[in-house]
Structure formats: C-alpha cells, structure tokens
C-alpha positions as CSV (number, residue, x, y, z in Angstrom):
1,X,-9.5,-11.4,10.1
2,X,-6.5,-13.5,11.3
3,X,-3.1,-11.9,11.1
4,X,-0.6,-14.2,9.3
5,X,2.3,-15.6,11.4
6,X,5.0,-13.8,9.5
7,X,3.5,-10.4,10.3
8,X,4.9,-10.8,13.8
9,X,8.2,-12.4,13.2
10,X,10.4,-10.3,15.6
11,X,9.9,-10.3,19.4
12,X,11.6,-8.0,21.8
13,X,11.9,-9.3,25.3
14,X,13.6,-8.0,28.4
15,X,17.1,-9.1,27.5
16,X,16.9,-10.3,23.9
17,X,15.5,-10.1,20.4
18,X,13.9,-13.3,19.0
19,X,13.6,-13.6,15.3
20,X,11.6,-16.2,13.5
21,X,14.0,-18.0,11.2
22,X,12.6,-17.5,7.7
23,X,15.3,-19.8,6.2
24,X,13.4,-22.8,7.5
25,X,9.8,-21.5,7.7
26,X,7.2,-23.0,7.3
27,X,8.7,-26.4,7.9
28,X,10.1,-25.4,11.2
29,X,9.1,-22.6,13.7
30,X,12.6,-21.8,14.9
31,X,13.4,-18.6,16.7
32,X,16.9,-17.2,16.7
33,X,17.7,-15.5,20.0
34,X,20.0,-12.5,19.9
35,X,21.2,-10.9,23.1
36,X,23.2,-8.0,21.5
37,X,22.7,-5.7,18.6
38,X,25.7,-7.2,16.9
39,X,24.0,-10.6,17.0
40,X,20.9,-9.1,15.4
41,X,23.1,-7.6,12.7
42,X,24.6,-11.0,12.0
43,X,21.2,-12.6,11.8
44,X,20.0,-10.0,9.3
45,X,23.2,-10.5,7.2
46,X,22.7,-14.3,7.4
47,X,19.1,-14.0,6.0
48,X,17.4,-15.2,9.2
49,X,14.9,-12.5,8.3
50,X,14.2,-10.7,5.0
51,X,12.0,-8.0,3.5
52,X,10.4,-5.9,6.2
53,X,11.7,-8.3,8.9
54,X,15.1,-6.4,9.1
55,X,13.2,-3.2,9.9
56,X,11.6,-4.7,13.0
57,X,14.8,-6.5,13.9
58,X,16.7,-3.2,13.6
59,X,14.4,-1.2,15.8
60,X,14.6,-4.0,18.4
61,X,18.4,-4.2,18.1
62,X,18.6,-0.5,18.7
63,X,16.7,-1.0,22.0
64,X,19.2,-3.7,23.0
65,X,22.1,-1.4,22.1
66,X,20.6,1.5,24.2
67,X,20.0,-0.8,27.2
68,X,23.6,-1.9,27.0
69,X,25.0,1.6,27.3
70,X,22.3,3.4,29.3
71,X,24.5,3.8,32.4
72,X,27.5,5.2,30.6
73,X,28.3,8.9,30.1
74,X,25.8,10.2,27.6
75,X,28.4,11.3,24.9
76,X,30.0,7.8,25.0
77,X,26.6,6.1,25.0
78,X,25.4,8.0,22.0
79,X,28.7,7.3,20.2
80,X,28.2,3.5,20.8
81,X,24.6,3.7,19.8
82,X,25.4,5.3,16.5
83,X,28.1,2.7,15.9
84,X,25.6,-0.1,16.5
85,X,23.3,1.6,14.0
86,X,26.1,1.8,11.4
87,X,26.7,-1.9,11.8
88,X,23.1,-2.7,11.2
89,X,22.8,-0.5,8.2
90,X,25.9,-2.2,6.6
91,X,24.2,-5.6,6.7
92,X,21.8,-5.2,3.7
93,X,22.7,-2.1,1.7
94,X,20.0,-2.2,-1.1
95,X,16.9,-1.9,1.0
96,X,16.7,1.4,2.9
97,X,14.4,0.1,5.7
98,X,17.3,-0.4,8.1
99,X,18.9,3.0,7.3
100,X,15.6,4.8,7.8
101,X,14.8,3.0,11.0
102,X,18.2,3.9,12.6
103,X,17.9,7.5,11.4
104,X,14.4,7.8,12.8
105,X,15.3,6.5,16.2
106,X,18.5,8.7,16.5
107,X,16.5,11.7,15.5
108,X,14.2,11.3,18.5
109,X,16.9,11.4,21.2
110,X,16.8,14.1,23.7
111,X,18.0,14.6,27.3
112,X,16.8,11.9,29.7
113,X,16.9,8.1,29.9
114,X,18.4,6.9,26.6
115,X,16.9,3.4,26.7
116,X,13.4,4.7,27.3
117,X,13.7,7.2,24.5
118,X,15.0,4.5,22.0
119,X,12.3,2.1,23.1
120,X,9.6,4.7,22.5
121,X,11.0,5.8,19.2
122,X,11.4,2.1,18.0
123,X,7.7,1.3,18.9
124,X,6.6,4.5,17.1
125,X,8.6,3.6,14.0
126,X,7.2,0.1,13.9
127,X,3.6,1.3,14.2
128,X,4.1,4.0,11.6
129,X,5.4,1.3,9.2
130,X,2.4,-0.9,9.8
131,X,0.0,2.1,9.3
132,X,1.7,3.2,6.0
133,X,1.6,-0.4,4.8
134,X,-2.1,-0.6,5.4
135,X,-2.6,2.6,3.4
136,X,-0.5,1.2,0.6
137,X,-2.5,-2.0,0.6
138,X,-5.7,-0.1,0.1
139,X,-4.4,1.7,-2.9
140,X,-2.9,-1.5,-4.3
141,X,-6.1,-3.5,-3.9
142,X,-7.9,-0.8,-5.8
143,X,-5.8,-1.7,-8.9
144,X,-6.7,-5.4,-8.8
145,X,-9.8,-6.3,-10.8
146,X,-12.3,-8.6,-9.0
147,X,-11.7,-12.1,-10.2
148,X,-8.2,-11.5,-11.5
149,X,-5.2,-13.8,-11.0
150,X,-2.1,-12.0,-9.6
151,X,1.4,-13.1,-10.2
152,X,3.9,-12.4,-7.4
153,X,7.6,-12.6,-7.3
154,X,9.6,-13.2,-4.0
155,X,8.0,-12.1,-0.7
156,X,6.3,-8.7,-0.5
157,X,5.8,-9.2,3.3
158,X,3.6,-6.5,5.0
159,X,2.8,-5.0,1.6
160,X,1.2,-8.2,0.3
161,X,-0.6,-8.9,3.6
162,X,-2.1,-5.4,3.6
163,X,-3.1,-5.6,0.0
164,X,-4.8,-9.0,0.4
165,X,-6.6,-7.8,3.6
166,X,-7.8,-4.7,1.7
167,X,-9.0,-6.7,-1.2
168,X,-10.9,-9.0,1.1
169,X,-12.5,-5.9,2.8
170,X,-13.4,-4.6,-0.7
171,X,-15.2,-8.0,-1.4
172,X,-12.8,-8.9,-4.2
173,X,-12.1,-12.5,-5.2
174,X,-8.5,-13.0,-6.3
175,X,-6.3,-15.9,-7.2
176,X,-2.5,-16.0,-6.9
177,X,0.5,-17.5,-8.8
178,X,3.8,-17.4,-7.0
179,X,7.3,-17.7,-8.4
180,X,9.4,-20.0,-6.2
181,X,12.2,-17.3,-6.0
182,X,15.6,-19.0,-6.1
183,X,17.8,-19.5,-4.2
184,X,16.0,-19.0,-0.9
185,X,12.5,-20.0,-2.2
186,X,10.8,-17.1,-0.5
187,X,7.9,-17.3,-2.9
188,X,7.4,-21.0,-2.4
189,X,7.8,-20.9,1.4
190,X,6.9,-17.4,2.6
191,X,4.4,-15.9,0.1
192,X,2.6,-19.2,-0.6
193,X,2.4,-20.1,3.1
194,X,1.0,-16.7,4.0
195,X,-1.6,-16.8,1.2
196,X,-2.7,-20.2,2.4
197,X,-3.1,-18.8,5.9
198,X,-5.2,-16.0,4.4
199,X,-7.6,-18.5,2.8
200,X,-6.1,-18.9,-0.7
201,X,-4.8,-21.8,-2.7
202,X,-1.9,-20.3,-4.6
203,X,-0.3,-21.9,-7.6
204,X,3.5,-22.2,-7.5
205,X,5.7,-21.9,-10.6
206,X,9.4,-22.0,-11.1
207,X,11.1,-18.6,-11.8
208,X,11.7,-19.6,-15.4
209,X,7.9,-20.0,-16.0
210,X,6.9,-16.4,-15.3
211,X,7.0,-15.3,-18.9
212,X,5.1,-18.3,-20.1
213,X,2.5,-17.8,-17.3
214,X,1.9,-14.2,-18.5
215,X,1.9,-15.1,-22.2
216,X,-0.6,-18.0,-21.7
217,X,-3.1,-16.1,-19.6
218,X,-2.3,-18.0,-16.4
219,X,-2.1,-14.6,-14.6
220,X,-3.7,-11.2,-15.4
221,X,-1.4,-8.8,-13.5
222,X,2.0,-8.8,-11.9
223,X,2.4,-7.4,-8.4
224,X,5.8,-7.1,-6.7
225,X,7.3,-5.3,-3.8
226,X,10.2,-2.9,-4.2
227,X,13.2,-2.8,-2.0
228,X,13.9,0.7,-3.3
229,X,12.3,3.0,-5.8
230,X,14.4,5.9,-7.1
231,X,13.0,9.4,-7.7
232,X,13.1,8.8,-11.4
233,X,10.9,5.8,-11.1
234,X,13.3,2.8,-11.3
235,X,12.2,-0.2,-9.3
236,X,14.9,-2.2,-7.4
237,X,13.7,-5.5,-6.1
238,X,14.7,-9.2,-5.8
239,X,16.6,-10.4,-8.8
240,X,14.1,-11.8,-11.4
241,X,11.8,-8.9,-11.1
242,X,13.1,-7.4,-14.3
243,X,12.2,-10.5,-16.2
244,X,8.7,-10.4,-14.9
245,X,8.3,-6.8,-15.9
246,X,9.7,-7.5,-19.4
247,X,7.2,-10.3,-19.9
248,X,4.3,-8.3,-18.6
249,X,5.2,-5.4,-20.9
250,X,5.6,-7.7,-23.9
251,X,2.2,-9.3,-23.4
252,X,0.3,-6.1,-22.5
253,X,-0.3,-6.9,-18.8
254,X,-0.1,-4.5,-15.9
255,X,3.1,-4.6,-13.7
256,X,2.7,-2.8,-10.4
257,X,5.4,-2.3,-7.7
258,X,4.7,-1.6,-4.0
259,X,6.8,0.7,-1.9
260,X,5.7,3.1,0.9
261,X,7.5,6.0,-0.7
262,X,10.4,6.6,-3.2
263,X,13.8,7.1,-1.6
264,X,14.6,10.8,-1.5
265,X,18.3,9.9,-1.2
266,X,18.3,8.0,-4.5
267,X,17.6,10.3,-7.4
268,X,18.7,7.5,-9.9
269,X,19.8,3.8,-9.8
270,X,23.4,5.0,-9.6
271,X,22.6,6.1,-6.0
272,X,21.7,2.6,-4.9
273,X,24.2,-0.1,-3.9
274,X,23.1,-3.5,-5.4
275,X,24.0,-6.2,-2.9
276,X,26.0,-9.1,-4.3
277,X,25.7,-12.1,-2.0
278,X,28.0,-15.1,-1.8
279,X,27.9,-16.8,-5.2
280,X,28.0,-20.2,-3.4
281,X,24.4,-19.5,-2.3
282,X,23.0,-20.1,-5.9
283,X,24.7,-23.6,-5.9
284,X,22.4,-24.7,-3.0
285,X,18.7,-24.9,-2.2
286,X,17.8,-25.0,1.5
287,X,21.2,-26.3,2.4
288,X,21.5,-29.0,-0.3
289,X,23.9,-28.5,-3.1
290,X,22.1,-28.6,-6.5
291,X,24.9,-27.7,-8.8
292,X,27.7,-30.0,-10.1
293,X,31.0,-29.7,-8.4
294,X,33.4,-27.5,-10.2
295,X,30.6,-25.0,-11.0
296,X,30.9,-21.4,-9.9
297,X,27.9,-19.1,-9.1
298,X,27.0,-15.5,-9.7
299,X,24.5,-13.8,-7.3
300,X,23.4,-10.1,-7.6
301,X,20.5,-10.3,-5.1
302,X,18.6,-7.5,-6.8
303,X,17.9,-6.1,-10.2
304,X,16.6,-2.8,-11.6
305,X,13.5,-2.4,-13.6
306,X,13.3,0.8,-15.7
307,X,10.2,3.1,-15.5
308,X,9.0,2.3,-19.0
309,X,8.2,-1.3,-17.9
310,X,6.3,-0.2,-14.8
311,X,2.5,0.5,-14.9
312,X,2.1,1.9,-11.5
313,X,4.2,2.4,-8.4
314,X,1.8,2.0,-5.4
315,X,2.7,4.1,-2.3
316,X,1.1,5.1,0.9
317,X,-0.1,8.2,-0.8
318,X,-1.6,6.5,-3.8
319,X,-0.7,4.8,-7.1
320,X,1.6,6.9,-9.4
321,X,3.0,6.6,-12.9
322,X,6.7,6.1,-12.5
323,X,7.6,9.5,-13.9
324,X,5.4,11.1,-11.2
325,X,6.4,9.0,-8.2
326,X,8.2,12.0,-6.6
327,X,4.7,13.3,-5.8
328,X,4.4,10.6,-3.2
329,X,6.9,12.5,-1.1
C-alpha cells in the first residue's frame, strides 16, 4: 500500500528543516528550507504546513534549536531551547500538537549531549504520533459502513490516511465528498489529492453545499478531524465544521470527529484559544483577490461543535460518545 506524499511532508537534514509547502500543493512541489527554529516557527505561522504538519515541523525545529546551543553551558542552552519551544507554541494556539510536542521533548532531557537527547525524543514523539493515528484509523474505519459515501471537511491529514488505509484493509468500499474549505482550499487540494493517490475519485463541493449534500443523500456520514476536543466533548476544528454537524444532525446522519485523545488541559471550550487569522485572507484565494475592493473580512479559523451534535469522537483508544470521551485518557 503506497504512502501518500503528504504523509512525509517534513524532512530533517543535517543543517535544516525542509517543509513541503501546502499552500501551493499539489500544483507545485515546493519545499521551504528553514535553517533555524525561528524560521520553522514563521513557516508554521504562515501556513506553509497545517494539520499534523506543524507537529513534525516542531519536533524537527527543536532538533535545530538543540544543535544551535549544544556547546553552550547547559543552563543557558536549556533556557534557549525552552524559549524556542515557546515561540513555536505561540504560532498556532488552537491545535495542541505543537504544545504537546515541545513538552514531550523537554520532559526527556537528562544529563548528557543535549542535541542527541532532543533528536531521540523528537523521533520517538513522531513515531508515537504515527502509531496512535494508525490505532485511531482502525477504530474510525469500523464506524464506516461498507459502500457508504463519506463527507469530509478540511484536511484530516494522518487521521484520514490511517482511516482510509484501515478501511481498505477491512475490505470496505467507500466513496468521498470533500468540501473545498475556504480560504486555503485544503479540502480541494490536500484531501482530494491524497484520496486520488489512494485510489479514489472524490467529489468536490463548495463549503456552502454541505447541508444540501447531506439533505439530498449525496453523502451518508460526515467525518472530520478535530484540532482539539475538550473533556466535556466539544469538538474544535476548522471553521465550517459546526455547519456540517448541524446539517448532519438535522437530517439524521452520523457526525464523527477524529482526535487521538481529548486535551486534559481543556475541560471546556473556554480553555481553548480560538485563533483569529488576518481577515484579509478571506478576501483572497490562492493569492488572487476574489472580493470587491472596499470589503473587509472576518476570519475565526476554527469553530466549536457542541457534544449534542456529535455522534462519536474517535480516539486511539476507541470511539466514544462525547459525554464519555474522558475515558480515552
């Protein structure tokens, strides 16, 4: 089974981190080369990479940061390494992948060569994420009836790849409908392209068609990732997710959200910072202005779906009703 290209979109070399630029993929295969952790942080902030990409970029950036300070006194080196981690965490506050990656690496530091320890911890964290995603994918595939059509929103990254691979291993035939996902078109470019790589012919719809697709039987189930799930079962994901959930609920269709585990540091949505990006971004598509001059934009990058609209939250430990998601910890 071939591994899709976007599953390996961050490369750590001897002196740099190379990140596949998802802003132009799949039309261009352009790699952004970062030689410092600060350059990686800027690339994450600029949306060069999204979804699980920032996790892998962060672990690689921490390696760069450790290499840069490895010959300094240990207390100073640790201080600078923590500061580099703080700058990475600040880039995308809603998804906790970056926060958890930095914390996991710093927790493994002992006496000895700092760069070697960070590199080992980074590799271990990356592999653990892939393993947990594979487990999540098996549980998610079990919820998808053979022959069903799945509506996706935005780009679920490793979760989607693992789910599709598991469904294929289970011998299930699926079809997919993808929302385009404004303003970056992750659904049109990333989700759709990856599904094509995996042997499917997905159908693309505009974001505004999601409710009609569910009402008219174009799709049987909605499946999205979650950037964060709170302990009380709220799902925080790319803006537009709430609309998909409302439509699925209205027309009696399942709405499942994928996340490795709920965030123990977020008991409720009030504990999650919702990132508001530059409003100018919604006035453009792929660098071309699509709004009339004199128009202003509004861009909360994420929305919050309440538990009563969610059928199952699928984690590495299994699929849970939202009110029971704490059991996944």
